[in-house]
N, C-alpha and C positions, 0 to 999 in steps of 0.2 A: 022961582023964588030965588032971590039973591042969596049966595052962600057967603056967610060971614065967618071970619076966623074966631075961634074960641079964645077967650081971654086967658092969659097964663095965670096959673095960680099965684096967689100973692106971695107965697113963701118960696118960689122957684126962681133961681138966678138965671139970667139969660146966658147962653154959651159964649165962651171966650174964643175969639178967632185970632190965630197967630199967622203971621205971614210964612209962606213956604221957604222963603230965603232964610229966615231966622232958624227954622227947624233944621234945615240942611247944615247950617253953620254949627248948631249945637251937636248934631249927630257926628259931624266930622271931628269935633273936638273930643268927643267921648271915645270914638274908635282909635284915635291916635294915642289915647292914654292906655289902652289894653295891649298886651304882648302879641306880636304877630306870629302865627304858626309857620313852621318851616315847610318848604315845598315838598310834596310827596314824590320820592324817587322810585322807579320800578325795580323790585327785588328779583335777581335771577333765581330760577328754580334749581334746587340741588339734584344732580344726576349721579347715580351710582354706576360707575363705568363697568364694573364686573357684572352688575345686573343687566345693564344695557347690552353688553356683548352676549350674555346668556340668552336674553330675549331675541337678539338679532339672530343668533344661531338657531334658536328654536323656530323662528319665523322662516328662516332660509330653508331649513329642512322641511317644514310644512309646505312651503310654496312648491317644492320639488314634486310633491304628491299632486299638486294642483296644476302642474305643467309649467311653472314659472321657475326658470333656472338663473335668473339674473343675480339675485343676492347669493345664491348657492355658489355661483362661479367666483364671486368675490371671496367667499369663505375658503374655497379650495386654493386660491392663489396665495392666501396667507401662509399656508404650510409648505408651499413649493420652495425648496431650497436645495441647491446643488453647489458643491464647492467649485466645480468647473465653471459655473455661471456666476457665482457671487462669492468668490473666495475671500475677497476683501470686505464683504458685508456681513461677516459672521456676527459681530457685536450688534449690528442693526437688526439682523434676523432674530437674535435672542430677545432683544427689546420689544420687537413687534409681536412675536409669537407668544411670549410668556403669558400675557393676559388672556389669550385665546385658548390656552390649554385648559384653564378652569371652565371656560364656556363650553368647550366640547365635552369635557368630563361630565358636566351636568346633563348633557344630552346623549351620553354614550349609549344608552339603552335603545335609542332610535336608529343607530347606525347599522341598518340592515343592508341587504344587497343592493338596494336602490341608490346607495351613496358610495358606490365603489370608487368614484373619482376622489372623493375626500379621504377615504380610508387609504387608498393607494398613495396619495400625497403625504399623508401622515407617516406611513410606514417607510416609504422610500426617500424621505427627506434625509439630508446629511446631518441630522441633529446630533448624532453620536460623536461627531468629530469637533464639536464646538468646545471652547475652552471653559465655559461656565459649568461647574459641577452641579450647582443647584438646578440650573435649567435642565441638564441632562437627567437628573433624578426625577424631576417633574414630568419630563417627556416620557421617560421609561415607564413611569407609573401610568400615564395615559395609554401607552401601548398595551400594557398588561391589563388595564381595565377593558379596553376594546376586545382583546382576545378572550378574556374571561366571560364577557357578556355575549360575545358572538364568536364561538369557536370556528365558524366557517371561514374566518379571516386568517386562521393559523397558517395554511400553506403559503399565502402571500407574505405573511410576517416572517416565516422561516427563510424564504427566498431573499427577503430584504435584509435580514440579519447575517445570513451566511456569506453574502457578498463582501462583508467586511473582514472575512478571514484573511484576505490577501492585502489588507491595508498595511502600508509600510513598504511596499515593493518599489515605490518611487522615493527619490532622495528627499523631497520636501515633506514626505509623510513620516519619515523615520522618527523625528522627535516626539510625535504624538502617538505613535503606533502602540506603545505599551499601555498607555492610558485608555486608548480606544478599545483594545482587546480586553482589558480588565472590565470595562463597562459592558462590552458585548457579552462576555461570558457570565457576568453577574445577572444580566437580563435573561439570557438563555436558560440559565439554571433556574431562575424564578419561574419562567414559563414552563419548563419541563416538570417542575414539581407541582405547579398549580394546575396544569392541564396535561394529565398523563397521556392523553390520546395524541399529543403533538409529535410523538416519536416518529411515526411513519412519515409525516410531513417534513420533519427535520432531516431524516435519512434521505428522502427524495431530493430535498434541496441540496444536500451535500453532493449527491451523485450528479445532479444537473450542473452544479457550480464548480465541480472538480476541474482544475486546469487541464488543458490538453497536454499531451506528452511533448508537444513542441514549445510549450511555455518556458519562460526563463527559469533557471534553477532557483532563484530567490523567491519567485512566485510559488513554485512547487513546495519549497520548504516551509514558507509561511502558511500555506494552506494546510499542509500536513501537521504542522505544529499545533495549529488551532483545532484541527479535527481531533487530534490525540488529546488535547486539553479538554475538549468537550466530552470525550469519552470517560474522563475521570468522574464526572457527575452523571452523565447519561449512560450508565452501565448497561441498561437494557438494549442499547443500540449497537453495542460493540460488534456483535456477529455480522450484522448487515453492513455496517459502515466499514469494518476492517476487510470484509469481502471485497468491497469496492476499492479500498486502498491497495490491497495486494494485486488486484487485477490491473490497476493503473501502474503500479511499480513494474509488473511483468511486461507491460507494453513498452516502457522505457528500457527495460532489460533486454528485450528482444531487439529493440532498435540498436542497442550496443552491438549485438551480434551482426546485424545487417551492415552497420557502418564499418565494422572491422573487416568484414569480407571485402568491402570496397577499398580498403587500405592495403591489401596484401601485395600490391604492386610496388610498394616502396617501404623497405625494411627500416630505413632511417626514421621515417615519420611514424611507423608503428611503435618504435621504441619510445617515442614521446608519450604514447598512450599507456603502454605497459612498461613503466620505468622501474619496476621491481621495488617500489616503495621509496625511491630516492626522493628526499624531501624537496630538494631544489627543483627536480624535474616535475614533481607532483604539483608544486606551487605554481609552476608555469601554466598549468591548466587554468588556474583561477585568475591568472593575470591577463587572460585573453578575452575578457568581456563576459565570461560565463556568469558572474554574479553582478554585472553592471546593473545600475538602476535605470529605469526608464526616464529619460529627460525630455519627454515630448514637450514642445512649446504649449500645445493645447492640453491642459490637464484634464483628465477624465475622472470619472467616479472610481470607486475602489475596485470594480471588476471589469472596467471597460478596456478592451484591447490588450489586456495582459495575458490572455490565453493564446494570443497569436505570436508567432515569431517571424523574424525576417526571413527565415529559411522555410521552405516547403517541407512536407513530411518526408518525401523521398528524393528531393532535389528535382532538377529538370534535366532534360536531355542535353542542354547546352551548358550545364554546370561544369566548372573547372574542377579538376581533381583536388586542387588546393582547397577549394570551398568544402568539398566532401570531407577532407581531413579535418578541417576546422570544426565542422559539424560533429565529427566523431569525438573530438576532444571535449566539446560542449556536452555531448550526451553522456560520456563517461563521467565527467565531473558532476553532471546533474544527478545521475544515478548514485554516485558516491554521497552526495549531500542528502538525498532522500533516504538512503539506507542508514546513514549515520544518525539521522533524526529518529528513525524507527528503533535503532539499537539503543539510543539514549532513553527513549520512553520505556523500552522493555527492561533496561537495567534498573530504572527507578521502580518498576512495578514487580520486580522479582528479587527483592531483598529479603534475606531470612529474618525471622523475628529475633531481635536481640536478646530477648528473655528466654525463649524456648530453644533458640539455636536451630530452628528448622523453618522451612517455607510456610507462610500462613496459608490458610485455605483459599484466600483470594488469589494468591499467586498460582496455586494449583489449578483453580478454575480458569485463570487466564491462559495457562499453558494448554489445558485441554481444549480451549476455544481455538487457539492458534494451531494446535495439532489437527483439529477438525477442518480448519480453513486450509491447512497444508494439503490434506488428502483430497479436498474438493477443488482447490484452485491451482496449487503448485504441482502436485504430483502428476497430473495429466499433461503438464507442459514440459516438453523435452528441450525447448530452446532457451529456457531461462538459465542465466549464468550465475547470478549472485543473489537473486531474490530468496532462494531457499536457505540462505545462511542464517536467516532469523531462527529457524528451528535448530540449526547446529548450535547457535549461541544459547538458546533456551535450554537445550539438553545439557549444556555445560553449567547451568546455574544450580542444578540439583540432581543427584543420582537418580531420584525417582522419575524425573522428567525423561532422562535417557532410557530408563528401563521401560517406561510406557511407550516411548517412540519405537524402540526396537520391537516390542511386542506387537505394536500396531502394524508395522511394516511386515513382520512375519505372518501376521494374520491375513494381510492382503495377499501375500504370496499364496496362501492357502495350503490345503492338504495335497500330498502327492497321490491323488486318486487316479482312477483310470483315465479320466478326461481332465486335463489341467485347464480346459476352457470352461469348466463348470464353476458355479458360484456367481456371486454378484459382480466381482471385479472382472474387467476385461483382461485379455492376455497382455495388452500394452501396459495396463496399470500394474499387473503383476510383475512384469519385467522391470518397470520403473521402480517398484517397491524394493525389489532385490538389489537394484543399483544403489538406491538411497541407503539401504541397510549396510551394504558392504562399504560404501564410500564413507559413511559416518564412522563406522567402527574402525576403519583404516586410518582416518584422519583425526579422530578425536583423542587428543592427548589425555583428556580427563577420564577416559574409560580404563579401568584397571585390567590387569591380565586375566583375572577370572571371568570377567564379562566377555572378553575377547574369546576365550576358550569355549565358553558356553554358546556363544553365537556360532562359532565354527562347528561345534558339535551338533547344534540344531540343523545347520545347513547340510552337513555331511549326512546326517540321519535322513533328512528330506530326500537328498539325491539318491541315497542307497535304497530307500523305500520305493522311490520312483523306478529304479532299475528292476527291483523285484516285481513290481507291477508289470513292467514291460516283458520280463521273462515269463510271467504267468500268461500274459496275452499270447506270447509266441507259442507256449506249450498248448494252449487252447486251440490256436490256429493249426498247429501240426496235428493235433488229435482230430480236428475236423477234416483235415486232408486224408488221414488214414481211414476215417469212417466212410468217406465218399470215394475212396479209391476204386471200388468195383464199377462205378459208372463210367461210361465211355468218355464223358467230358471232364473227368476228374483230373486228368493230366494237365489240361489247359488251366484249370482252376488252381492246381497246385503250383504251376509255374508262375501264375500271376501273383499268388499269395506270397510265395517265396521271394519273388522279386521285390514285392512291397516290404517284406521284413528286412531284406538285405539293404534296401535303400533307406531304411529308417535312420541311418547315421547322418544322412544329409537332409532329412525331412524336418526342416527348421520350423515349419508351421505347427507340426504336431508336438514338438519338444521345445518350443521357445522358452517356456518357463524353466525347464530343466537346464537349458544352456545358460540362462540368466543366473540361476542358483549356483551352477558350477563355476561360472565366471566370478561370481561373488566370492566363492571359496578361494579361488586362485588369487584374486586381487587382495583379499585379506591376508593370505599367506605371504605375499610379497612385502606387505607393509608390517605385519605384526608377527612374523615368524619367531621373533625373540620371545614373545609371550607364549608361544606354543611349544617351546623346548626349554631344556635346562642343561647345564653342564653335566658331563659324565659322572662326576662326583657329587652332583646336586648343586643347587644354587643358580645364580644368574648365568646367562650365556656369556662366555668370553670370546670376543670376536676373533681372536687369533687361534682359538682352539675349537674348530668346528668338525673335527673328524668323528667324534663319538658322542654326539648329542643324544639326549634322551627326550623323545617326543611324547607329548601328552596323549592320553587315550582318545581325545576328541578328534584327532586327525588319523585314526587308524583306518578309516574307510576311504580316505582320499584317493589312494592308489587305484582302488577298484573303480571309483567314479571316473578318474582320468583315463584309464585304459579300457573303459567300457566300449561296447559296440556302437554306442551313440557318438563316440569320438568327439568329445567337447572341445578338444584342442583344435579341431578343424572349424567348428561352428562359432566359437567365441572370438573375441577380439584378438587379432594376430599379435598386437603389442602385449596384451595380457598373457597370452599363451607363451610367447617368447620370454618374457620377463619371469614368468613362473618357472619355466624350464631352467632358466639360468640360476635363479635363487635356490630352487630345489636341488640342483646339481652342486652348487657351491656349499650347501649345508649338508650334502650327502643324504638328503631325504629320499629322492627318487631321481631317475634319469629317463627323460622322455624326448630327447633330441631326435631319436630315430622316428618317432611318430610324427614329429613336426616335419622332418624331411620327406616322409612319405606323403603327408598331407600336401606339402608344397608341390610335389610332383603331380599328384592327382588333381590338385587345384589348378595348376597351369594348363593341364590337358582339358579340364572342364571349361576353363575360361576361353580357350581357343575354340572349343566346340560351340559355345554359346555366343560367340562374338557377333554372329549374324543377327541375333535377337537383341543386341544392346541398344538399338534405336527405339525399342518399345518403351512406353512410359513405365516407371517403377510401380510394382504391385504393392499391395498392403504388406505382404510378408517381406518384401525387399526393404520397404521403409522400416519395418519393425526390426529387421536384422541390422540395418544401418544405425538405428538408435541404440541397439545393444552394443554395437562395436564402439560407438562414439560418445555415449552418454555416461559421464562420471561426475555427478552433480557437485561434489565438494572438492573440485580442483582448487588450486591456491587462490585465495582472496587477494586481489591486486588493487582494489580501490584504496587509495592512500589514506583516507580518513576512516573509512569503515573497517579496514583491516586492523586498526588498533583494538577493536573489540574481539578480534578473532585470533591474532597472533599468539597470545599466551596460552591458548587452549588448542592450538593447531599442531598436528604432527607432520613434519616435513620428511621427505624421502631421505633415507640413509642407505648408502651402498653396503652390501654384505662385506664384513670385515672392517668397516669403519666404526670407530668408537662413538657411542652416542654423545651428542652435543647438547648442552643446555640452551644454546642459542637457537631461536626458532626462526631466524631470518632465512629467506630463500637463498641468500648469498652463501649460506653454509650447507647447502643441500648436497654437495659432493663435487668432485672434480671429474669432468668428462674425460680428461686425459689421464686417468688413474692407471695403476699398474695392470688392470685388467685389459687395457688396450682400447683401441678405437671401436671395436665391435661391441664391447660392453656399453660404451657410451652411446652407441647408436640404439641399443635396446632401451636405454633410459630415455633417449629422445622419443622413441616410439611410445613409451608409457606416457610421456608428456602429451603426445599427440592424441591420446585418448580423450582429450577434452571435447566438449560439445561442439566446438567449432569444426565445421566440415572441412575447413582449409587448414588454418594454423591458429591455435588458441593463443590467448594472452600469455600463458606461461612459456610458450615457445619464443615469443617476442622478447622476453627478458634475457634470453641466452643462458638461462639456468635450468638445470633439471628440476623436476617437480619435487 
C-alpha cells in the first residue's frame, strides 16, 4: 500500500529555513559586541623556604636510615667551614648557613650517633670567629640544643670549643681574639650549667689540648689565661684542671734546669739569662722572638701546629751551642710569662673582703686546694726551681695561710718516733717538707719574729726528742748485751752491735729526717738569728753590739743537737754547716769550728777509701743525701716579670753586722769583699751554691750573694 504523507494541520505554519551563511554572519556580529576574556596565565605555587629546608633535612636524615647518603652528604657540606680554607668567604658562609640552622634545630631530636658526620661538621666549624653576632648567637643556641638533647656529643663539643683557647696566637687573629674568647666562655658557661655531667669531658679536653712544653710562650699564656678564666665559673673542675696546669708548669721549669746546665760553659751568656732583674737585660729576652706571632703563609685553625716549635725537645747531637743558649733564653722567658699569669690570677682571687677586712671563705678554700696540690704535685719534685713560689706568694696574702702551710709541712715531717720511716709519707717527702719549712720561714719577710721563734722551737724539740729516742735505743741494746754476755757468742754480738751504734753518726739512711730537721734549724738560724735574740738591755738587736745578746728559750737545745753523736755538721750541707758556724761564732752563740775541722779530716780519709767504688751508680740513699745538700726551694726569684709579685715579701741575705736595709733588691745583699775578708765571702758563695742546680744556680750567675 502506498504511503502517503499526512496533511499538515490547518493552523500550523511551515518551518522557516535560513541560510547557514546568514546565521554565521549574525553570530559573528553578536560575539564582537561582547567583551573578550583575558588569556589565563599559569600562577607560580608559593614555597616556604624555611619549611622546604626543614623537610629536606628531615628527608635527608631519614634516607640515611635507608642507606641513601646523597642528600645527607649535601647537608653535611653546608656546615663545613674553616678559616684556613675559606677565610674570605665568611660573609657568604653566614648567609648560606643561617637558614639551615632553623632546619637542623627542628630535627635536633633525631641527631643520634648515626649522624656523626653532620654533628662533627656543626661542632668543628669555625662559626665562632665570624663577625655576625646574631649568627653566632643562633649557632651557639643550636650547639646547646644538640648537647641538651644528646649528651653523648658533649666530649666532641668540649674538644671543639677548647681548641679556641689559643685563638689569638697569630697576628691576624689578635683583633678578633677578645670577642671570640667572650663568645667561647659564654657558651661554655651555659653548657656547664645546663649539663652538669660535662665537667669530666671538659677537663679531659683541656688535658688533651694543653700545649706542649715546646710551644711558643704566647700560646702557653693564651691557653693558661682561658683555662683560669674557665675555672671562674667551673669551680668544680679546679682541682683536676689545676693539677694538670701545675704538672705542665713543672715540665717547663725542669727544662729551665736542663738548659742552664748546658750553658755552664759560657759565663757571659749565662749572665743574659740571670740578669738580676736588670730591666734592659730582661727585655732582651722578649726581643729575640720569644713572643713572636706565627706568620705562616698557610693559615691553620686555632689549634693547628701551634703546639710544635722549631726546636726539638732536647736538641740534636749536631746542634750548635749558640742554638742551645737561644733555647734557654726562650724557656726562661716562657716560664716567666706562665708564672706571672698564674700570679695575676691568684692575686685577683685572694683579695680580702673590704667590709670584713679578712679573707673570704672562697679565698681560704682556694688556698687549701693549692696547698693540697702542692703536697701532691710539687713537694715530691726536687728539680723545680720556680713553680713552688705560688705557695710562697699565697702564704703572704694572709697570716692564716702561712700558719696552715707551716703546720702542714711539720705534719708531713711527722713525729720523732723510733722509726722515722713510719707513717704515710716517705723519707724523701719528709726531707723535702723540712726543706720547704725552713726555706719559707727564712725567706718570708711577712712572717713576724714570734712565728720564727715558734717554728725554731718546734724543730729543736723534734730533734731533741729524736736524740732521746736514740739514747733509749742504745741503752736497750747495751742491756741486751749484758744479758747475753754468758753465752760464748756474746762477744761477737757485742762487737757487731757496738760497731753499729758507733757508726750511727754516718748512717744517713736511718737518720735522714733528723739531719733534714737539724739542717732546717741551722738554715733558719743563719737568716733569722735577729728574731731569736735581743740586745743585752732588751729591745732589738744592734748589729754593732753582738757580745752580750740574750737568746730566746726556743734555741736552748740547739747546742745539744749540733754536738750530738749523730754529728749533723758532717751529714748536712757543707755550705749550711760552714755558714752556721760562722754566724754562731760572730754572734757569740756557740763555737763549732773544731767539729768542722775534725769532720773534714775524717771525710777526706773516707773519700780516699771509697774512691775505688766511685764508678758504681748512685744508690737511693746517695741521691737522697744529694737532694738534702742541694735543695733549698725558695732561692731568689730571678724571673724578671714574676719577681714583681715576690720582691716585696722576700727577705734577702744580710751579713752579720750589716744594718737591715729596706731595699729588697739582690743588689743590696751584701759586699763579698767586706771587712770579714775573702774567706767570709767564700762562705756566702757556698750558701748561694745550695741552690737546686747541681752545677751553678741562677743566683751564682748574677755575681751577687743570695
